[in-house]
C-alpha positions as YAML, in Angstrom:
chain: A
units: angstrom
residues:
- id: 1
  name: MET
  ca: [-3.30, 84.27, -26.70]
- id: 2
  name: PRO
  ca: [-2.96, 81.35, -24.92]
- id: 3
  name: TRP
  ca: [-0.31, 78.77, -26.01]
- id: 4
  name: LYS
  ca: [-0.97, 76.14, -28.54]
- id: 5
  name: GLU
  ca: [-0.12, 72.30, -28.33]
- id: 6
  name: CYS
  ca: [2.47, 72.47, -30.92]
- id: 7
  name: SER
  ca: [4.48, 75.40, -29.04]
- id: 8
  name: VAL
  ca: [3.84, 74.23, -25.59]
- id: 9
  name: MET
  ca: [8.05, 72.89, -24.95]
- id: 10
  name: SER
  ca: [9.38, 76.23, -26.87]
- id: 11
  name: GLU
  ca: [6.86, 78.36, -25.03]
- id: 12
  name: ARG
  ca: [8.34, 77.40, -21.89]
- id: 13
  name: ILE
  ca: [11.96, 77.76, -22.93]
- id: 14
  name: LYS
  ca: [11.43, 81.53, -23.96]
- id: 15
  name: PHE
  ca: [9.84, 81.61, -20.18]
- id: 16
  name: ILE
  ca: [12.45, 80.41, -18.35]
- id: 17
  name: ALA
  ca: [14.91, 82.16, -20.49]
- id: 18
  name: ARG
  ca: [13.47, 86.03, -19.87]
- id: 19
  name: LEU
  ca: [12.73, 84.14, -16.15]
- id: 20
  name: LEU
  ca: [16.82, 84.06, -15.74]
- id: 21
  name: ASP
  ca: [17.22, 87.58, -17.27]
- id: 22
  name: GLY
  ca: [15.75, 88.97, -14.17]
- id: 23
  name: GLU
  ca: [11.95, 89.67, -15.40]
- id: 24
  name: LYS
  ca: [9.83, 89.58, -13.17]
- id: 25
  name: MET
  ca: [7.56, 86.49, -12.26]
- id: 26
  name: THR
  ca: [3.99, 88.19, -12.11]
- id: 27
  name: ASP
  ca: [5.25, 90.47, -15.07]
- id: 28
  name: LEU
  ca: [6.33, 87.15, -17.23]
- id: 29
  name: CYS
  ca: [3.09, 85.54, -16.08]
- id: 30
  name: LYS
  ca: [0.47, 88.75, -17.95]
- id: 31
  name: ASP
  ca: [2.36, 88.70, -20.77]
- id: 32
  name: PHE
  ca: [1.86, 84.97, -21.06]
- id: 33
  name: HIS
  ca: [-1.43, 84.82, -20.29]
- id: 34
  name: ILE
  ca: [-0.46, 82.38, -17.60]
- id: 35
  name: SER
  ca: [-1.63, 82.12, -13.57]
- id: 36
  name: ARG
  ca: [1.79, 82.94, -11.05]
- id: 37
  name: LYS
  ca: [1.00, 79.23, -10.50]
- id: 38
  name: THR
  ca: [1.26, 77.74, -13.51]
- id: 39
  name: GLY
  ca: [4.60, 80.07, -14.02]
- id: 40
  name: TYR
  ca: [5.84, 78.91, -10.24]
- id: 41
  name: LYS
  ca: [4.97, 75.18, -11.28]
- id: 42
  name: ILE
  ca: [7.46, 75.59, -15.00]
- id: 43
  name: LEU
  ca: [9.88, 77.52, -13.07]
- id: 44
  name: ASN
  ca: [9.78, 74.03, -9.77]
- id: 45
  name: ARG
  ca: [10.47, 71.70, -12.81]
- id: 46
  name: TYR
  ca: [13.45, 73.29, -14.85]
- id: 47
  name: LYS
  ca: [15.27, 73.37, -11.79]
- id: 48
  name: ASN
  ca: [14.35, 69.93, -10.49]
- id: 49
  name: GLU
  ca: [14.70, 68.34, -14.21]
- id: 50
  name: GLY
  ca: [16.47, 70.76, -16.30]
- id: 51
  name: LEU
  ca: [15.07, 71.16, -20.00]
- id: 52
  name: ASN
  ca: [13.53, 67.59, -19.99]
- id: 53
  name: GLY
  ca: [11.00, 69.22, -17.28]
- id: 54
  name: LEU
  ca: [9.73, 71.20, -19.45]
- id: 55
  name: GLN
  ca: [8.58, 68.60, -21.62]
- id: 56
  name: ASN
  ca: [4.98, 67.43, -21.33]
- id: 57
  name: LYS
  ca: [4.20, 65.16, -18.82]
- id: 58
  name: SER
  ca: [2.14, 61.84, -18.96]
- id: 59
  name: SER
  ca: [-0.98, 62.00, -17.83]
- id: 60
  name: ARG
  ca: [-0.66, 57.85, -17.07]
- id: 61
  name: PRO
  ca: [-1.30, 57.28, -13.47]
- id: 62
  name: TYR
  ca: [1.15, 55.77, -11.27]
- id: 63
  name: ASN
  ca: [-1.18, 53.07, -10.43]
- id: 64
  name: SER
  ca: [-3.86, 51.03, -11.64]
- id: 65
  name: PRO
  ca: [-6.38, 50.37, -9.68]
- id: 66
  name: ARG
  ca: [-8.73, 49.17, -11.62]
- id: 67
  name: LYS
  ca: [-6.08, 46.51, -13.64]
- id: 68
  name: THR
  ca: [-6.88, 43.08, -12.69]
- id: 69
  name: HIS
  ca: [-4.82, 41.24, -10.79]
- id: 70
  name: PRO
  ca: [-2.43, 38.65, -11.90]
- id: 71
  name: LEU
  ca: [-3.78, 35.78, -10.40]
- id: 72
  name: ILE
  ca: [-7.09, 36.42, -11.46]
- id: 73
  name: GLU
  ca: [-6.16, 36.90, -15.38]
- id: 74
  name: LYS
  ca: [-4.14, 33.25, -14.53]
- id: 75
  name: LYS
  ca: [-7.35, 32.35, -13.44]
- id: 76
  name: ILE
  ca: [-9.01, 33.13, -16.37]
- id: 77
  name: ILE
  ca: [-6.40, 31.46, -18.60]
- id: 78
  name: GLU
  ca: [-6.34, 28.36, -16.69]
- id: 79
  name: THR
  ca: [-10.05, 27.94, -17.02]
- id: 80
  name: LYS
  ca: [-10.41, 29.15, -20.81]
- id: 81
  name: GLU
  ca: [-7.82, 26.34, -21.63]
- id: 82
  name: ILE
  ca: [-9.34, 23.39, -19.25]
- id: 83
  name: HIS
  ca: [-13.02, 24.43, -20.64]
- id: 84
  name: LYS
  ca: [-11.82, 25.69, -24.78]
- id: 85
  name: THR
  ca: [-15.44, 26.33, -25.81]
- id: 86
  name: TRP
  ca: [-16.37, 28.60, -22.85]
- id: 87
  name: GLY
  ca: [-16.53, 32.48, -23.73]
- id: 88
  name: ALA
  ca: [-15.80, 35.27, -21.39]
- id: 89
  name: LEU
  ca: [-19.43, 34.87, -19.87]
- id: 90
  name: LYS
  ca: [-19.44, 31.43, -18.66]
- id: 91
  name: ILE
  ca: [-15.74, 31.87, -17.34]
- id: 92
  name: ARG
  ca: [-17.02, 34.41, -15.08]
- id: 93
  name: GLU
  ca: [-20.11, 32.97, -13.35]
- id: 94
  name: TYR
  ca: [-17.55, 30.13, -13.50]
- id: 95
  name: LEU
  ca: [-14.96, 32.12, -10.97]
- id: 96
  name: ASN
  ca: [-17.42, 33.72, -9.20]
- id: 97
  name: ARG
  ca: [-19.30, 30.42, -7.29]
- id: 98
  name: LYS
  ca: [-15.63, 29.17, -7.58]
- id: 99
  name: HIS
  ca: [-13.85, 31.97, -6.30]
- id: 100
  name: PRO
  ca: [-16.46, 34.46, -4.69]
- id: 101
  name: GLN
  ca: [-12.86, 35.84, -2.72]
- id: 102
  name: LEU
  ca: [-11.37, 36.89, -6.14]
- id: 103
  name: LYS
  ca: [-13.82, 39.70, -7.73]
- id: 104
  name: THR
  ca: [-13.83, 38.47, -11.06]
- id: 105
  name: PRO
  ca: [-13.93, 41.41, -13.28]
- id: 106
  name: SER
  ca: [-16.49, 42.16, -15.75]
- id: 107
  name: VAL
  ca: [-17.68, 39.84, -19.15]
- id: 108
  name: SER
  ca: [-15.55, 42.51, -21.25]
- id: 109
  name: THR
  ca: [-12.00, 42.46, -19.04]
- id: 110
  name: VAL
  ca: [-12.29, 38.37, -19.18]
- id: 111
  name: HIS
  ca: [-13.30, 38.40, -22.81]
- id: 112
  name: SER
  ca: [-10.06, 41.62, -22.91]
- id: 113
  name: ILE
  ca: [-8.03, 38.93, -21.39]
- id: 114
  name: LEU
  ca: [-8.79, 36.51, -23.84]
- id: 115
  name: GLU
  ca: [-8.11, 38.16, -26.94]
- id: 116
  name: LYS
  ca: [-4.69, 39.45, -25.25]
- id: 117
  name: HIS
  ca: [-3.35, 35.84, -24.95]
- id: 118
  name: HIS
  ca: [-5.01, 34.84, -28.41]
- id: 119
  name: LEU
  ca: [-7.39, 32.67, -26.72]
- id: 120
  name: THR
  ca: [-10.82, 33.69, -28.74]
- id: 121
  name: LYS
  ca: [-12.39, 32.47, -32.36]
- id: 122
  name: LYS
  ca: [-12.76, 35.76, -34.29]
- id: 123
  name: ARG
  ca: [-15.81, 35.50, -36.17]
- id: 124
  name: LYS
  ca: [-15.15, 36.41, -40.24]
- id: 125
  name: ARG
  ca: [-16.47, 40.17, -40.47]
- id: 126
  name: PHE
  ca: [-18.03, 41.12, -44.05]
- id: 127
  name: LYS
  ca: [-17.33, 44.45, -44.82]
- id: 128
  name: ASN
  ca: [-20.68, 46.56, -45.47]
- id: 129
  name: ASN
  ca: [-20.01, 48.39, -48.30]
- id: 130
  name: HIS
  ca: [-21.90, 46.70, -50.85]
- id: 131
  name: LYS
  ca: [-19.84, 46.57, -54.44]
- id: 132
  name: ALA
  ca: [-22.28, 45.41, -57.30]
- id: 133
  name: LYS
  ca: [-22.39, 41.96, -59.28]
- id: 134
  name: GLY
  ca: [-24.35, 39.21, -60.87]
- id: 135
  name: THR
  ca: [-26.81, 37.43, -58.82]
- id: 136
  name: ASN
  ca: [-27.84, 33.62, -61.11]
- id: 137
  name: LEU
  ca: [-29.85, 34.29, -63.86]
- id: 138
  name: ILE
  ca: [-32.32, 32.01, -65.16]
- id: 139
  name: THR
  ca: [-34.48, 31.02, -68.51]
- id: 140
  name: PRO
  ca: [-38.28, 31.68, -67.95]
- id: 141
  name: SER
  ca: [-40.25, 28.98, -69.54]
- id: 142
  name: LYS
  ca: [-43.79, 30.71, -68.51]
- id: 143
  name: PRO
  ca: [-45.28, 33.70, -68.47]
- id: 144
  name: ASN
  ca: [-44.58, 35.95, -65.17]
- id: 145
  name: GLN
  ca: [-41.81, 34.04, -64.37]
- id: 146
  name: LEU
  ca: [-39.27, 36.51, -65.23]
- id: 147
  name: TRP
  ca: [-39.83, 40.11, -65.35]
- id: 148
  name: CYS
  ca: [-37.31, 42.36, -66.77]
- id: 149
  name: ALA
  ca: [-37.26, 46.18, -65.73]
- id: 150
  name: ASP
  ca: [-34.96, 49.19, -66.99]
- id: 151
  name: PHE
  ca: [-34.71, 52.76, -67.84]
- id: 152
  name: LYS
  ca: [-33.86, 53.82, -71.34]
- id: 153
  name: GLY
  ca: [-31.02, 56.47, -70.19]
- id: 154
  name: GLN
  ca: [-33.17, 59.77, -70.84]
- id: 155
  name: LEU
  ca: [-34.54, 61.86, -73.71]
- id: 156
  name: LYS
  ca: [-34.91, 65.36, -74.10]
- id: 157
  name: MET
  ca: [-37.80, 66.37, -75.23]
- id: 158
  name: LYS
  ca: [-38.55, 69.51, -77.42]
- id: 159
  name: ASN
  ca: [-39.71, 71.69, -74.10]
- id: 160
  name: SER
  ca: [-35.53, 71.04, -73.37]
- id: 161
  name: VAL
  ca: [-37.15, 68.70, -70.15]
- id: 162
  name: TYR
  ca: [-35.32, 65.49, -69.60]
- id: 163
  name: CYS
  ca: [-37.79, 62.52, -69.41]
- id: 164
  name: TYR
  ca: [-36.59, 59.04, -67.94]
- id: 165
  name: PRO
  ca: [-38.67, 55.95, -69.76]
- id: 166
  name: LEU
  ca: [-39.33, 53.09, -66.84]
- id: 167
  name: THR
  ca: [-39.80, 50.24, -68.82]
- id: 168
  name: ILE
  ca: [-40.82, 46.92, -68.03]
- id: 169
  name: THR
  ca: [-41.19, 42.99, -69.90]
- id: 170
  name: ASP
  ca: [-42.19, 39.99, -69.25]
- id: 171
  name: GLN
  ca: [-39.02, 37.76, -71.00]
- id: 172
  name: TYR
  ca: [-40.67, 34.76, -71.90]
- id: 173
  name: SER
  ca: [-43.18, 36.58, -74.50]
- id: 174
  name: ARG
  ca: [-41.72, 39.60, -74.82]
- id: 175
  name: TYR
  ca: [-44.65, 41.12, -73.44]
- id: 176
  name: LEU
  ca: [-44.26, 45.30, -73.08]
- id: 177
  name: ILE
  ca: [-46.15, 45.62, -69.60]
- id: 178
  name: SER
  ca: [-45.27, 49.14, -69.03]
- id: 179
  name: CYS
  ca: [-43.93, 51.89, -70.40]
- id: 180
  name: GLU
  ca: [-43.83, 55.46, -68.64]
- id: 181
  name: GLY
  ca: [-42.19, 58.63, -68.77]
- id: 182
  name: LEU
  ca: [-40.73, 59.88, -65.32]
- id: 183
  name: GLY
  ca: [-39.51, 62.97, -64.30]
- id: 184
  name: SER
  ca: [-36.25, 61.34, -62.57]
- id: 185
  name: VAL
  ca: [-35.31, 57.93, -61.60]
- id: 186
  name: LYS
  ca: [-35.98, 58.66, -58.21]
- id: 187
  name: GLN
  ca: [-37.58, 55.54, -55.99]
- id: 188
  name: ASN
  ca: [-40.93, 56.72, -55.40]
- id: 189
  name: ALA
  ca: [-42.40, 57.35, -58.77]
- id: 190
  name: SER
  ca: [-40.94, 53.97, -59.91]
- id: 191
  name: LYS
  ca: [-42.90, 52.11, -57.07]
- id: 192
  name: VAL
  ca: [-46.09, 53.49, -58.11]
- id: 193
  name: VAL
  ca: [-44.69, 52.51, -62.05]
- id: 194
  name: PHE
  ca: [-44.53, 48.82, -60.28]
- id: 195
  name: GLU
  ca: [-47.67, 49.23, -58.42]
- id: 196
  name: ARG
  ca: [-49.73, 49.83, -61.09]
- id: 197
  name: ALA
  ca: [-48.07, 46.75, -62.92]
- id: 198
  name: PHE
  ca: [-48.56, 44.56, -59.98]
- id: 199
  name: LYS
  ca: [-52.22, 45.25, -59.69]
- id: 200
  name: GLU
  ca: [-53.18, 45.49, -63.66]
- id: 201
  name: PHE
  ca: [-51.42, 41.89, -64.07]
- id: 202
  name: GLY
  ca: [-50.57, 40.23, -61.33]
- id: 203
  name: VAL
  ca: [-46.72, 39.54, -59.40]
- id: 204
  name: PRO
  ca: [-44.00, 37.79, -61.05]
- id: 205
  name: GLU
  ca: [-42.55, 35.05, -60.00]
- id: 206
  name: ALA
  ca: [-39.02, 37.48, -60.55]
- id: 207
  name: ILE
  ca: [-37.63, 40.43, -61.57]
- id: 208
  name: ARG
  ca: [-34.38, 41.55, -63.64]
- id: 209
  name: THR
  ca: [-32.59, 44.47, -63.54]
- id: 210
  name: ASP
  ca: [-28.81, 45.88, -63.50]
- id: 211
  name: ASN
  ca: [-26.94, 47.49, -60.68]
- id: 212
  name: GLY
  ca: [-28.45, 50.69, -60.95]
- id: 213
  name: VAL
  ca: [-31.22, 53.26, -58.59]
- id: 214
  name: PRO
  ca: [-33.45, 52.55, -57.76]
- id: 215
  name: PHE
  ca: [-33.44, 49.29, -58.26]
- id: 216
  name: SER
  ca: [-30.28, 48.72, -56.71]
- id: 217
  name: THR
  ca: [-27.57, 51.09, -54.08]
- id: 218
  name: ARG
  ca: [-24.40, 51.06, -51.85]
- id: 219
  name: SER
  ca: [-26.37, 49.76, -48.92]
- id: 220
  name: ILE
  ca: [-26.42, 46.03, -47.47]
- id: 221
  name: TYR
  ca: [-26.59, 43.72, -50.87]
- id: 222
  name: GLY
  ca: [-26.71, 46.38, -52.88]
- id: 223
  name: MET
  ca: [-30.82, 46.25, -51.75]
- id: 224
  name: SER
  ca: [-32.89, 49.21, -52.33]
- id: 225
  name: GLU
  ca: [-36.20, 50.24, -50.44]
- id: 226
  name: LEU
  ca: [-38.09, 48.99, -54.28]
- id: 227
  name: SER
  ca: [-35.96, 45.67, -53.97]
- id: 228
  name: VAL
  ca: [-37.06, 45.51, -50.55]
- id: 229
  name: TRP
  ca: [-40.44, 46.16, -51.34]
- id: 230
  name: TRP
  ca: [-40.45, 42.83, -54.19]
- id: 231
  name: VAL
  ca: [-39.01, 40.72, -51.58]
- id: 232
  name: ARG
  ca: [-41.92, 41.82, -49.63]
- id: 233
  name: LEU
  ca: [-44.01, 40.75, -52.21]
- id: 234
  name: GLY
  ca: [-42.41, 37.10, -52.74]
- id: 235
  name: ILE
  ca: [-40.58, 38.57, -55.62]
- id: 236
  name: LYS
  ca: [-36.98, 37.06, -56.27]
- id: 237
  name: ILE
  ca: [-33.98, 39.76, -57.47]
- id: 238
  name: GLU
  ca: [-31.89, 38.87, -60.46]
- id: 239
  name: ARG
  ca: [-29.31, 41.63, -61.15]
- id: 240
  name: ILE
  ca: [-26.88, 41.03, -64.41]
- id: 241
  name: ARG
  ca: [-23.39, 41.82, -63.62]
- id: 242
  name: PRO
  ca: [-22.18, 44.99, -64.21]
- id: 243
  name: GLY
  ca: [-20.75, 45.96, -67.51]
- id: 244
  name: HIS
  ca: [-22.70, 43.11, -69.07]
- id: 245
  name: PRO
  ca: [-25.98, 44.50, -70.69]
- id: 246
  name: GLU
  ca: [-25.70, 41.51, -72.67]
- id: 247
  name: GLU
  ca: [-27.19, 39.23, -69.73]
- id: 248
  name: ASN
  ca: [-30.55, 41.34, -70.57]
- id: 249
  name: GLY
  ca: [-30.32, 41.20, -74.16]
- id: 250
  name: GLN
  ca: [-34.08, 40.77, -74.88]
- id: 251
  name: HIS
  ca: [-35.33, 43.88, -72.84]
- id: 252
  name: GLU
  ca: [-31.97, 45.96, -74.33]
- id: 253
  name: ARG
  ca: [-32.98, 44.71, -78.04]
- id: 254
  name: MET
  ca: [-36.55, 46.49, -77.12]
- id: 255
  name: HIS
  ca: [-35.08, 49.37, -76.02]
- id: 256
  name: ARG
  ca: [-33.39, 49.72, -79.50]
- id: 257
  name: THR
  ca: [-36.40, 49.38, -81.21]
- id: 258
  name: LEU
  ca: [-38.33, 51.99, -78.77]
- id: 259
  name: LYS
  ca: [-35.56, 54.52, -79.20]
- id: 260
  name: ALA
  ca: [-35.64, 54.26, -82.54]
- id: 261
  name: GLU
  ca: [-39.72, 54.42, -83.05]
- id: 262
  name: THR
  ca: [-40.90, 56.98, -80.23]
- id: 263
  name: THR
  ca: [-37.75, 59.86, -80.18]
- id: 264
  name: ASN
  ca: [-37.82, 60.86, -83.53]
- id: 265
  name: PRO
  ca: [-39.34, 62.99, -82.85]
- id: 266
  name: SER
  ca: [-39.55, 62.95, -79.36]
- id: 267
  name: GLY
  ca: [-43.07, 64.83, -77.98]
- id: 268
  name: HIS
  ca: [-42.96, 68.37, -77.55]
- id: 269
  name: ASN
  ca: [-44.17, 68.12, -73.27]
- id: 270
  name: ILE
  ca: [-44.74, 64.84, -70.91]
- id: 271
  name: LEU
  ca: [-48.00, 63.98, -71.83]
- id: 272
  name: GLU
  ca: [-47.33, 63.94, -75.66]
- id: 273
  name: GLN
  ca: [-44.18, 61.88, -75.08]
- id: 274
  name: GLN
  ca: [-46.34, 59.39, -72.72]
- id: 275
  name: GLU
  ca: [-48.86, 59.34, -75.88]
- id: 276
  name: ILE
  ca: [-46.03, 58.51, -78.09]
- id: 277
  name: PHE
  ca: [-44.81, 55.82, -75.41]
- id: 278
  name: ASP
  ca: [-48.74, 54.32, -75.37]
- id: 279
  name: ASN
  ca: [-48.91, 53.88, -79.28]
- id: 280
  name: PHE
  ca: [-45.48, 52.31, -79.13]
- id: 281
  name: LEU
  ca: [-46.75, 49.75, -76.67]
- id: 282
  name: ASP
  ca: [-49.82, 48.87, -78.10]
- id: 283
  name: ILE
  ca: [-48.78, 48.30, -81.61]
- id: 284
  name: PHE
  ca: [-45.07, 46.25, -79.96]
- id: 285
  name: ASN
  ca: [-47.79, 43.96, -77.97]
- id: 286
  name: ASN
  ca: [-50.71, 43.33, -80.18]
- id: 287
  name: GLU
  ca: [-49.34, 43.83, -84.02]
- id: 288
  name: ARG
  ca: [-45.98, 43.66, -84.42]
- id: 289
  name: PRO
  ca: [-44.80, 40.00, -84.65]
- id: 290
  name: HIS
  ca: [-41.39, 39.07, -83.19]
- id: 291
  name: GLN
  ca: [-38.49, 36.66, -84.36]
- id: 292
  name: GLY
  ca: [-37.70, 35.46, -81.56]
- id: 293
  name: ILE
  ca: [-41.07, 33.80, -80.24]
- id: 294
  name: ASP
  ca: [-41.85, 32.46, -84.17]
- id: 295
  name: ASN
  ca: [-42.92, 35.51, -85.62]
- id: 296
  name: LYS
  ca: [-45.89, 35.81, -83.32]
- id: 297
  name: ARG
  ca: [-46.89, 38.19, -81.31]
- id: 298
  name: PRO
  ca: [-46.76, 38.46, -77.75]
- id: 299
  name: VAL
  ca: [-50.16, 38.99, -76.58]
- id: 300
  name: ASP
  ca: [-50.55, 35.58, -78.39]
- id: 301
  name: LEU
  ca: [-48.20, 34.00, -75.79]
- id: 302
  name: TYR
  ca: [-48.91, 36.45, -72.75]
- id: 303
  name: LYS
  ca: [-50.96, 35.83, -69.80]
- id: 304
  name: PHE
  ca: [-52.11, 37.66, -66.53]
- id: 305
  name: SER
  ca: [-50.47, 36.61, -63.29]
- id: 306
  name: ASP
  ca: [-52.42, 34.51, -60.66]
- id: 307
  name: LYS
  ca: [-50.75, 36.23, -58.12]
- id: 308
  name: LYS
  ca: [-52.16, 39.58, -57.33]
- id: 309
  name: ILE
  ca: [-51.36, 42.49, -54.74]
- id: 310
  name: GLY
  ca: [-52.77, 42.99, -51.40]
- id: 311
  name: MET
  ca: [-53.81, 46.46, -50.41]
- id: 312
  name: LYS
  ca: [-51.82, 46.41, -47.88]
- id: 313
  name: LEU
  ca: [-48.60, 44.38, -46.70]
- id: 314
  name: PRO
  ca: [-49.09, 42.54, -43.53]
- id: 315
  name: HIS
  ca: [-46.76, 43.25, -40.63]
- id: 316
  name: LEU
  ca: [-43.90, 41.10, -40.26]
- id: 317
  name: GLU
  ca: [-43.81, 39.02, -37.21]
- id: 318
  name: TYR
  ca: [-40.96, 36.62, -35.52]
- id: 319
  name: PRO
  ca: [-42.20, 35.16, -32.69]
- id: 320
  name: LYS
  ca: [-39.11, 32.56, -32.67]
- id: 321
  name: SER
  ca: [-36.59, 35.65, -32.47]
- id: 322
  name: ASP
  ca: [-35.97, 37.34, -29.16]
- id: 323
  name: ILE
  ca: [-36.80, 41.09, -30.43]
- id: 324
  name: SER
  ca: [-38.26, 42.57, -32.79]
- id: 325
  name: SER
  ca: [-37.18, 45.93, -34.10]
- id: 326
  name: TYR
  ca: [-38.28, 48.39, -36.48]
- id: 327
  name: VAL
  ca: [-36.23, 50.03, -38.40]
- id: 328
  name: GLY
  ca: [-36.26, 53.62, -38.69]
- id: 329
  name: LYS
  ca: [-36.08, 56.33, -41.75]
- id: 330
  name: ASN
  ca: [-32.32, 56.69, -40.49]
- id: 331
  name: GLY
  ca: [-31.90, 53.47, -41.07]
- id: 332
  name: CYS
  ca: [-30.69, 52.68, -37.30]
- id: 333
  name: ILE
  ca: [-32.76, 49.89, -35.07]
- id: 334
  name: ASN
  ca: [-32.99, 50.20, -31.40]
- id: 335
  name: PHE
  ca: [-31.12, 47.52, -29.97]
- id: 336
  name: GLN
  ca: [-31.41, 46.57, -25.96]
- id: 337
  name: LYS
  ca: [-33.32, 50.02, -25.93]
- id: 338
  name: LYS
  ca: [-29.92, 51.82, -25.19]
- id: 339
  name: ASN
  ca: [-28.28, 51.03, -28.33]
- id: 340
  name: ARG
  ca: [-29.02, 52.41, -31.94]
- id: 341
  name: ILE
  ca: [-27.71, 49.98, -34.31]
- id: 342
  name: PHE
  ca: [-27.44, 51.16, -38.12]
- id: 343
  name: LEU
  ca: [-28.66, 48.44, -40.39]
- id: 344
  name: SER
  ca: [-29.56, 50.39, -43.60]
- id: 345
  name: LYS
  ca: [-32.02, 52.35, -45.20]
- id: 346
  name: ALA
  ca: [-33.07, 50.26, -47.60]
- id: 347
  name: PHE
  ca: [-35.33, 48.43, -44.87]
- id: 348
  name: ASN
  ca: [-36.64, 51.39, -43.66]
- id: 349
  name: GLY
  ca: [-40.61, 51.30, -42.11]
- id: 350
  name: GLU
  ca: [-39.85, 47.45, -41.46]
- id: 351
  name: TYR
  ca: [-39.32, 44.80, -38.94]
- id: 352
  name: VAL
  ca: [-36.54, 42.94, -38.34]
- id: 353
  name: GLY
  ca: [-36.01, 39.92, -36.06]
- id: 354
  name: ILE
  ca: [-33.08, 39.86, -33.53]
- id: 355
  name: THR
  ca: [-32.03, 36.53, -31.90]
- id: 356
  name: MET
  ca: [-28.43, 35.75, -29.46]
- id: 357
  name: VAL
  ca: [-26.92, 32.85, -30.40]
- id: 358
  name: ASP
  ca: [-23.44, 33.36, -29.20]
- id: 359
  name: GLU
  ca: [-22.12, 35.43, -25.99]
- id: 360
  name: LYS
  ca: [-22.59, 38.67, -26.83]
- id: 361
  name: VAL
  ca: [-23.18, 37.89, -30.69]
- id: 362
  name: TRP
  ca: [-27.28, 38.62, -32.14]
- id: 363
  name: LYS
  ca: [-28.27, 36.96, -35.67]
- id: 364
  name: VAL
  ca: [-30.44, 39.79, -37.24]
- id: 365
  name: THR
  ca: [-33.23, 38.23, -39.60]
- id: 366
  name: PHE
  ca: [-35.20, 40.05, -42.28]
- id: 367
  name: MET
  ca: [-37.82, 37.41, -42.67]
- id: 368
  name: ASP
  ca: [-36.59, 34.16, -43.28]
- id: 369
  name: LYS
  ca: [-33.57, 35.79, -44.63]
- id: 370
  name: VAL
  ca: [-30.49, 36.42, -42.30]
- id: 371
  name: LEU
  ca: [-28.99, 40.28, -42.47]
- id: 372
  name: GLY
  ca: [-26.04, 39.60, -40.61]
- id: 373
  name: PHE
  ca: [-24.84, 39.67, -37.19]
- id: 374
  name: ILE
  ca: [-24.57, 42.27, -33.93]
- id: 375
  name: ASP
  ca: [-21.48, 42.04, -32.11]
- id: 376
  name: ASP
  ca: [-22.42, 43.14, -28.32]
- id: 377
  name: GLU
  ca: [-18.84, 43.63, -27.37]
- id: 378
  name: SER
  ca: [-17.80, 46.29, -29.73]
- id: 379
  name: ASN
  ca: [-21.56, 47.61, -30.53]
- id: 380
  name: ARG
  ca: [-21.37, 47.34, -35.00]
- id: 381
  name: PHE
  ca: [-23.41, 45.31, -36.88]
- id: 382
  name: SER
  ca: [-21.77, 43.30, -40.28]
- id: 383
  name: ILE
  ca: [-23.32, 41.18, -42.71]
- id: 384
  name: THR
  ca: [-23.09, 37.92, -44.24]
- id: 385
  name: GLU
  ca: [-23.38, 36.65, -47.40]
- id: 386
  name: ASN
  ca: [-26.23, 37.41, -49.78]
- id: 387
  name: PRO
  ca: [-29.24, 35.80, -48.98]
- id: 388
  name: PHE
  ca: [-31.42, 37.38, -52.04]
- id: 389
  name: ILE
  ca: [-29.54, 35.76, -54.24]
...
């Protein structure tokens, strides 16, 4: 059996002890499954250094031929102290011209030297893992200024299958735009419901949701593919604070009525349940008076939005950026052809703009919003403050 790293020292001691007891080198090497060359190497280390010679030796070279010469390091530090705003790239080019005989090291080595002597300014980093929080909330003064959306929990139908009602209301008029029974809260099914609503009623200025799936994820800024699509359509995103359903109070109040009138009894299957939802929606909008709007009906106040959805979103272009990069299904972008930077799966299928803003620092934008920065030195992406609120 080959030696394990954790017992190398003890095995070497056993090897030497048996050798000193008179056993032959050839037989011992067979027992320990090592070559005779290694066996004699262990013996010679024991003879020269005693038991200390049986410990693992450091693999560090005696000399470091690639280590930066102290004179060059001194010149780098002196240049930085004179030109405090210069980065590693400028310092290297300056020294190459002024002292060509010194063989100035690479930009990354110059940066490491500056960092070692605390001569670099560290940029503030933001963690990419998103912690849910609320945004600014508006009070609408007209229809379609703010829509509210949410899932009314899960409803068990008589066939023991669960239904997940997705509801959308206009905050100003209380108009129930959609009440659709879905088989899950996945993004694809939800997007179909919103797409249908946008085509029929037009596009709102903003949508308010909670921080749950499919409206939000743990991706950067809590974005999901659904919310990224909303942004592409020019819709502002509002989110209530976690644990504060009262910030979407009107919508929650509608859910109470929905539960009382559509689940007792529930439908036998999804088709019957959807028929119950459709009947509720018709009565809620066209017959039921609402105290919050002076006992008027939602249909009395609601008007369709003038902003209509296009059949296909235009391709995003970034003429002022150095690079335009496609976000793949894995959430990565190809940076400088050789590097793959993970951005977010929420932006799958979209294009982002990449612009150099400093030495080794690149700004990443989506439409007119700055998503964060790529550090070319560490090959990592870090976010900024949330640009979507």
